[in-house]
N, C-alpha and C positions, 0 to 999 in steps of 0.2 A: 759313375758320372750318368746324370739324367739325359736322356735320348733327346735330340732335335726333332723338335714337333714341324709337323707338315710345312707351316707358316716360314718357321726359320731356317728350314730347307731351300723354300723357293726363295726365301733373300739372299742366302749362299749363293745357290746359283747364280742369281739376277747379280749380285757383286762380281762374281767372278768373271760373269761374261761381260758387263759392262769395264770391267778391267781391260781384258784382255782387248777389247775393242778399241780401248783409247790409247791404250799403247801401242796398237800397231799405227792406229791414225798417225800418233805423234812421230813415232820412227819413221813411217815412210814420208811423210812431209819435211821432216829435218834431212834425211836422206836425199830426198828429191831436188831440196835448196829451195821449196819456195815457203819455208816458215816465218822469215825474216825481211818479206818485202813490206815496204811500208803501204802499200794497197791493200793488204789483206784486211778481212776481218779479224777482228783479235782471236785466238787461238782459244780461247775457253768458251767463244761462241760455237767453233767448230766441235768442240769436245760435248756442250751440253746439246746442240742438234744433233749430233751423234747418239748421243745418250738416249734422247726422247723417241728417234726413230727407234733403235734399237730396242727400247723396252715395249714398245707399242707393239713391234712385229714380234716378239716373244711371246708377249702374251695373247695377240690374236692367233698365233698358231699353236696356242699351248704348249710352249717349249721348255717352260718351265714346271711340266707336274712332273713332283720327285719320285712319282713311280715309275714313271718313263727315265727318268734321270738314273735311278738306281742301275739300271743296265747300259753298260759302256757303250753297245751297239744302237739302242734307240737312243739315249742320251746325245751321244755323238752325232746321230743323224738330224734329230731335229732342232739343236743347237745349231748345228751347220747348216741347215737350210733356213733357219732363222737369220743367220747372217749374211748368207749370200744376197737373201731378200732386203735386208738392211742396208747392205752395204751399197747394193746398187742405187736404192730409191737415194740414200745419203748424198752420192755422188752425183745426183741428177738436181741436186737441191740448188738453187742460185743464191749467191749473196752470203748465205748462212754456214755452207760445208767451204771445206778446204778445196783450194783450186788444183785440182788432178786431173781434169779430164783434156788437158791439153795432150796427155801421152798415154797413150792405150797400153804402154807398158807398165806405167806406174797404178793404172787402174787395176791392171791385174794382179799387181804385186800387194794392192791393199786387200782385194777379193783374198788370195790365195792364202797371203800371211796370217789373214784374220781367221781364213776356215780353219789352218792347221792349228792355233792357238787354241781356237773355240772347242776343237775335237778333243786335244790334249787336255784341257781344263775338264770338258765333260767325263772324260775316262778317268782324270784324277781324281774328280767328284764322286763317280761311281766307285772307287777303290776305297775311299773315305768314309764314304757310307755304311762300306761292308764290315767295315771294321768291329769287332765285338764291343767295344765301348759305347759306340753310337747304337747298339741294337734295343729296338724300343720292346721291353718285356711288359706284357699285361696281366693283371690279376683282375678276376670279375667278381664283384661281390654279388651272390645270387647263382642260382643254379637250374632255374627253370627254362622256359623256352627264349624267354629274351637274351639270357645267357648263350645258350647254344647258338641263336642265330647270331648274333655280334662275334663270337669266336670264330663260326664259319666264314663272315664278310671278312674279318682280319685275315686267315688263313687264305683266302683265295682272291680278294680285291686289294692286298696290301705286298708289298713287296719283301724279298726273304728277310729284311731285317726288321719285322713286325713278329714277336711271336709271344701267342699265348700258355704261359706258365699252367693257369688252371683256374678255378673258381673257389668262391670258399661262403660257406652259408652254414647258417646255426640249426638250418631246418635239413634236419637228417634225410626223412621222408623224403623231401623234394629233391635232394640230392641223388639220392638211390634211384629215385624216379627218372632222371633225365636218361637220354640215348647212350653216354658213355663218350660222347665226341671230346667233352671237356673235364678235364680231371679234376677230379673234387679233394681241396688240399686240407680242409678241416674247417673248423668254425672259425667266424669272425676275429677269435682271439687270435689265431695264426697269422693274421695280417700286421700284428706288432713285430713278430719276429721276423717275417719278409721285409719290412718297411727298414727296420734298422739293420738288415743286413745289408741292403742295397740292392736286393734282388729284383724288386720292382719298379717301374719306372711312370707306370701309369697302373691308375686305379679305375677301372669301369664299374659303375654303379648301374646294376640290372634288377634290382630289387623290386619287386611288385608290391605298391600300396607304402605307407609311411616308413622311412627309414628306421631301423630298429636302433634303441640307443647304445647297445654295444657298436653298432657299425657305427654311428656318429663320431664317438669317440676315436675310433680308429681315421675317419675321414679328417678328424681335425689335426690329427697325428700326420699321417700324408701331407697334408696342406703346410703344416709347420716344416716339414723336412725338406720340403720343393718338390714333392712328387705330384704329378699331373692327375687330377681327380676328375672325369668328365660323366656324365650320365650316359647310359646305353643309346637314346633313341639320337642323342646329339653327335656320338660318335659316328652310326650308322649314317645319319644325314650327311654327315662331311665325307665320307668314304664313297658311298653311292651316291650321293645327289639325290636319294629318294628317302620320302618319309616315310618311317615305320609305324603305322597308323594302328596296328593291332597292339603295340607295346607303349606305344607314346605315354597313355594314361595321364597323369597330372605334369608330366615333363614336355607337354607340348610346345612351352615357351621356349625350351633348348634347343628344339629341333630346327630354328634358324640356322641359315648358313653363313656362320661366321665364327665357328670353333676354332680354324686354324690357321686364321690370318690374325695374326698377333700385330701391335700397334705400329711396329716398324714397316712390315711388309705393306699395312693399308695405308702408312704415310707416303712410304716409296710409291705405290700406284697412284693415289689421289696426286702426287707430285707429277709423275707421266703422263695422267690425263690433263692436268693443268697445263704443261709445257706444249703437250698435242694439240 
């Protein structure tokens, strides 16, 4: 199974956080007996207001960072902190939020119940992404300095569910001249077996100059099988937030920061901006 991309991880976190927040809001307003009052703003307005505030705080506090969320402790802390801030702001919003401020005990129920659900969800999420089927396995096409650099970034800057299997390169001299930090798996023909067996989730292109014809065929095969294919400079920029100028070369256009924000995440983010 292909691994979830970072953008998909963020979207999963966001959906889980919002679902828990709205469930808490509906449950507390129901048991508090304030749901059916004819003077209330419609319930969907309550939910939309809470969602807009929650999304804004989650993004402002960087609580949707997949690397932090992969750890149950840091993920639970960041998610819980964002909920406490968002819930207190929400309860103070007039007209568009549920009328819960009349009772301090109800306010406490909202904050504590939401905090408990948010932390439990974050712990469950951390356990989920650590499952073997969700591990992202990288194979690097190329074995020069660029391959070595991106392998180090993946090992040190990403969470443990990202693993570099090794590199492939037709140039045996280049492979043998590496520093040994990346395992050399063979020439580009080996990619066919790795792709067919499902061993690789992501193919990183770290070749210098024009792409060899043999590698082009393997890249097409990877695309057809749903393997993620990404240039090394783009992955480096996405993970570190920095542009690797020394290795960018003709891939300079791919260093723009859009690699892991898929259309669904961008849609959700834009919707939150408009609601805010």
